[in-house]
N, C-alpha and C positions, 0 to 999 in steps of 0.2 A: 488353433493353439490351445484350446481347452484341454485336450488330452495330454499335452506336454507341459502345461504350466506347473503341475505339482512337482515335477522333477527339475524343471528349468529354473524356477524362481528362487528356491532356497539356496542353491549354489551361487546364483547371481548376487543375492543379498549378502552372502558370506564373503564374497570378493569385495563388495562395496564396504562392508564392515572393516575388512583388513585394510582397504585403502584409507578409510577414515581414521583408523588407528595410528597411521603413520604421523598424524598431526598431533597426537597426544604426547605428553612429556616422555613416557616410556617408549613410544614409537620413534620420536626424534633421536633418542639416545642410540637407537639401533642403526641409524642411517649414517654411513661413513662420510667423511669430509668431502670427498670428490662428488658425492651425490646430493649435497645440500642445495643444489640448484633446483630440486623439485619443489622447493618452498617459494620459489620466485616466479613472477609473472614472466612469460615469454615476450619478446618484442612484438609479435603479432597480437597477443592479448592486450598489451599496452596500447597499440594503435587502434584496436577495436574500442577500447574504453574511452580513448580520447576522440572517437568518431573521425578518424583520419584515414583516408583511403590509401591504397598501396601498402597494406600491412606486410606483404611479403617482399618488400623492396630489398635490394642488396644491402647486406650488412658488412661493415668494414672489419668486424671483429669475429668472423666465423671461425669456430674452433677447428684445429687440425683434425683430420680424420683419424679415428682411433685414439684420440687423446682422452684424458679423464674428463675435460670440460665437455667434450662431445657426448661422452656417456651420461653425464649429468643431464644435458639437454634432452637427449633421447629418452631417458627414464622419466623426466618430467613430462614430455609430450605423451609417452605411453600411459602414464598415470592419469593424465588429463582425459585421454580418450577412453580409458576404462570407466572413469567417473561419469563423463558425459554420456557415453553409450548406455551405461547401466540406468542412469536416471531416465533417458529417453525410452528405454524398454518398459520400465515400470510405469511411466506415464502412459504409453500406448496400451499396455495391458489393461489398465484401469478404464480406459476410454473405449477399448474395443472388445474386451473379454468380460462381459457382465458376470459370468460364473466365478470369477476370481474372488468375488466378495463372499462366496459360500465356502471357500476352501479352508478347512480347519487349521488354526495356528499361523496362517499367513499374516494376519494383521499384527500379531505379537512380534513376529519375525521382522516385519517392516518397521515397526516402531523401534525395536532394538537397533536396527540398522542406522536409523537417522537420529535417534535420541541419545544413544549410548555415549557418544563423544561430542555432543553438540556444543558444550562449553569451550572446546578446543577447535571447533570448526571455523575456518576463516569466513569473513563476510561474503566474499565472492562465491565460495562453495555453498554456503548456506542459502544465498539467493538463488542458485541453480536448483537446489533441491526443492525450495518453496515454489518456485515458478513452474517447475516441470512436474514434480511428483505430488506435492501437497495440494496445489491447485487442481490437478487432475483428480485427486482423491475427493476433494470437496465437491467437485463438479459432478462426479459420476457415482458416488456412493449411494446405494439404495436409500430411499427416504422412509425407512421404517425404524423405530427406536432401537431395535436390537443391533442392526447393522451400523447405525449412527454411533451408538455407544462403543461398539467393538472397534470400528475403524477410525472414527473421528474423535470421539470422547477421550479415549486413552491418549491420543496424540495432543489434543488441546490442553490437557492437564499439565503437561510438561512444556509445550511450546508457548502458550500464552504468557506465563510468568517469565520464562526465559527471554522472550523477545521484547517484553516491556522493559526489562532491566537493561538488556543489551542495547537496544536502539536509543533509549533515553540517554545512557552513558555515552554512547558513540557520538550522539548529536551534541551533547554538552561538551565533550572533548574537541570535537570539530569546530564548534562555534568559538571556542576559546583561542583558536589559532588561525582562523580563516578570514579575519578582517584585513586582508591585504589585496591589492590589485593582482590579478592573475592575467598573464598573457593568453592569447588565443590558443586553442588546442593544437593547431598547426604549428604555431611558433614553438610550443612546448616540444613537439615531436621533432623539431629540427635541432633541438639541443641534444647534448650528449645523453642526458637522462631526464626522465620525466619525474617531477617532484612526487614523492610518495604521498604527501598530503593531498595533492590534486587527484591522484588515483584513488585514494581512500574516500575522498569526497564523492567521486563518481560512483564507486561501488556502494557506498552507504545510501545514496539517493535511489539507486536501482533496487537495493535490498528493501528499503522502506516502501517504495512503490508497489513492489510485488507482494510484500507481506500485507499491506493495507488492501491490496486487491483481494486477498484471501479472506480477510475480515469483512470486506464488502460483500463477498459471496455468502458468507455465513449470516450476516445481519440483514442485508438488502436483497440478496439474490442477484441474478443477471446472467450474462453469457460467459463471463470470464475473459481473461486477456491472453491466455496461452494458446498453443496450437491444438489443444484437445478440448476446446469448447464443444458442447453437444451439437450445435448446428453446423460446425465444421466437420465434425466426425461423420455425421449422417449425410453430408453432401447437399444440404438445402440450397446453398448458393451456387453449386456447380451443376450437378446432374439435373436438378429440377428446373433450373433456368433454361438449360438446353432442351429439356423435354417436359413441359408443364403437365402433360397427361400422366406422367409417372406419379403425381401426387395422389392418385387413387380416388379422384373425385373431390378432393378437399378444396380445390380452387374453383372459382366461377369461370364459365367459358369466356366471359368478356374481359377477364383479368390479363394484364400483361405478364409475361414471364417474370419480370422483376417484382411485381406485386405478389405473385404466388410465392416466390422465394422469400420475400420480406415477411409474408404472413407465417410461413413455416419457421423462420428464424425467431419471430416473437413467441411462437408456440413452444419453442424449445428453451425458453428462458428458465434458468434454475431458480426455483422458489427459495425464499428466505428459510433459514433454519432457526430463526430467533425464538419461536415458540418452544422448540426442543431445547435450545440453549438455556432458556429461563426456567424450564420445567424442574430442574434440580438446583435450586439456589446454593446448596452446600458446596457445589463445585466452583462457585465464584466465576464462572466463565463470563457471564454478562458484565460483571464489575471489572474483570480484567480487560475485556474488549473496550469497555467505556473509558477506563483509565488510559489505555493506549491511544484511543482516538482523541481524547482530550489533549494529551501531550503532543500528538502529531499535528494538531491544528496550529501549533507554534513552531514547528520545524520549518526552517527556511527553504522549503521545496514546494512549489505550487501544486504539482500533481499529487503528492502525498497529502498535503493539507486539504485539498479539495475532497479527496476520498474520505479523509477523516471527518470533514464537516458533513458529508452525506450520511456517514455511519452515525454520527452524533444525532442528526435530525431523526433518523429511524429509531434510535434508542429513546429519544425524548418523546416521540409519538407513542411508542410502546409503554413508556412510563405513565403517560397521560391516560392511556386507554384502559388501564387496569388489567391488562393481560396477566394471566397466571404467572407468578414469579417476578413480575416487573416492579413490585414494590421495593425491591432492593436497588433499583436504579434511581429512585426519586431523589435520594440525598446527593448522589454524584452529579445527577443532571441539573438540579437547581443550585448547586454550589460550584464545584469545580468547572463543569462543562459550560455553565453560563458565564463565569468569569474568563475562561479561556477564549470563549467566542468573541467577547468584547475586546480582549487584548489582541486576538488575531486580526481585528479590523485595522490595527495600526501597523501591520506588517506589510511591506511593499510586495512581498512574494504572494500575499493573499489578495492583491488588488483585482485579479481576474475573476475571483469567485466570492466577492463580498456579499453577493445576493444569498448565497448558501448560508453564510454566517448570520446575516440579518434575519433570514427565515428561521434559523435556529433560535436566535435571541427572542424573536416574536413568539415562537411556539412555547418556549419555556415560560415567558411572562404570562401569556394568555391561557395556556392550557394547564400549567402547573403552579400558577401563582396562588391558587387556593390551597395547594398542598404544602407549600413552604413560604416563609417570609424571606428566605435568603436572597432571591433575586431583587426584591425591593431594597433589602439592606445594602446589597452591593451597589445598586444605582445611586442610593442616597449617600453612599460613602464617597462618591465622586465630588470634586470641588464644584461648587455653584448650584448643587441640587439641594434645594430646601424642601421641607414638607409641603409648602405651598406650591413650589414648582412641580413636585411629583404629583400632587393632587390635580393639578391643571393638566398634566400629561395623561393621567388615568382617564380624566373626563374626555380629553380629545380623542384618545385611542378608542374608547368605548363608543364614540359617536359615529364610527365607520366600521363597516364589515369587509371593506376592501383590503386584501392582504398587502397589496402594493402601497396603499395609503398608510396602513399600520406600520410597515417597514420605514416609510419615509418619516413618520412621526417619531419613531425610535431613533432613527439616525439623526434627526435634528436635535433631539434631546441629548444624545451622546456628544455631538459636535459642539453645541452651544453651551450646555450646562457643565459638561466634563471636559471642556477644551484644554485646560492647562495640563491635566494629568495624561490625557490621550495624546496631546501634542508632544509631551516629553517622551512618551513611549514611541511615537512615530519617528521623532528625531533620532532616537537611538537605533531605529531599524532602517531609516532611509539616510544613510551617510554616504558621503561622496566616495568612500573607499570600499563600501560593501557591494558585493556582487551576488546575485541570486540565481538559482537554477530554475528554469521554467521549461517544462516539457523536454528536458534533456539538453537544452541549449543555454549557454551562459548569457545573462543580460544585465546591463547596468540598471539601477533604479530609474533613471530617466527613460531608457527605452521601455522598461516594463510599464511605467505610468502612461507613456504614449500609446502602448499597445492596449492598455485597459480602457482608453478613451474610445477605441474603435471595436472592442469586443466585449462581450458580457459573458459571465460564467454562472451556470445553474439558474437561479431565480432572480438574477440581478435585473435592475430596471434600466433601460437605455437612457432615461431622462435623468437618472441620479448620477452625479459624478462620483468617482472613486474617492473613498474617505480620506486616504492620506493626502491627496492632492489639495484638499480643502484647508489644510493647516498652514 
């Protein structure tokens, strides 16, 4: 494909730009009334979003052949296929054609394609581009500064501030209208129409998860969650399991095929780009990622909040390590991040990964306490914490080096000394009418708390009960 990429990709991105432009005000004005269906979800897409099988079941309202309604549906389906196929081609090219990153002008053309009309892009379309194209770019871009600046840096300068404002605004809007009991997805699909609020909720959760997955790759590294992760592209789990000798001597003769494949998968883990991100503080990339992760810890979606907590932990460690450029993080880590982590402990949607939050609180207190008095000020602002109480707490936590014991001491302080304030926050989040999304499935608070008693997330301790259940 290398020989064809220079003439194939520019027209492809031009077609995608034209497709994206139909969602701008100028583009919408050009679309005739009988084709306005292109802006609506198809019944099959609705069924997929609601996780209901039989998406292609018979429809009672199939438009007549040759009618304007049928033209609208066919145009909608054609545009969807153009968009999806274009994204998949770009994702595959970046994962399978390394030379694409050396082609002059291609990075600028791709950025124009995806950033030009981003403010008018619907969440569902933005999620597809982030999951398929942006994640593949972050996973496979060469790790030297020139390529990173050309391909990723120019993208982040627009993407990071836009996504922070968009996602925070969308979650605030959704939380203002979502405190109602919702029927099951199948019951919803049996009705004539699916509530637009329910669909928006599903799309927003998926967008948030996939965007935080990209931030996780940038800050922490990893394998990625899409189809174009390095170990999947190179076949470590397929061909090498079937033929261990194909590893070229990297595995031991006594290893099982599964062990050989697992070793190769770990070797293909994408390293963090945090050092590069912080190398130029004037870009504010580190601060924008930190602000997004802080806000995401309080979004009522378990998977998104857990990714955010892991990102925050990595940023806190970087701030404490004195890494070049990390000094800009100290203020946000010791102030907003610390406060959001404490507040996150009261949310039922965070019950499955309270260990991540407790570890973050511990790291900030012990590793950055000498850099700022803000964590101490925030703890002492809680009801019931006096200078004497805090001094006793400091003495107790300094008497042990066990991270588990230190987390337990912090948790006892928060529960006992800050009980009234934290209890009020917990009551606001654990209401009988509130439902939260966990790993794509809707769950009531009671079910979530029951699940949290049998599972632990991240660094949580099996002997420590979930914080909200103690109030």
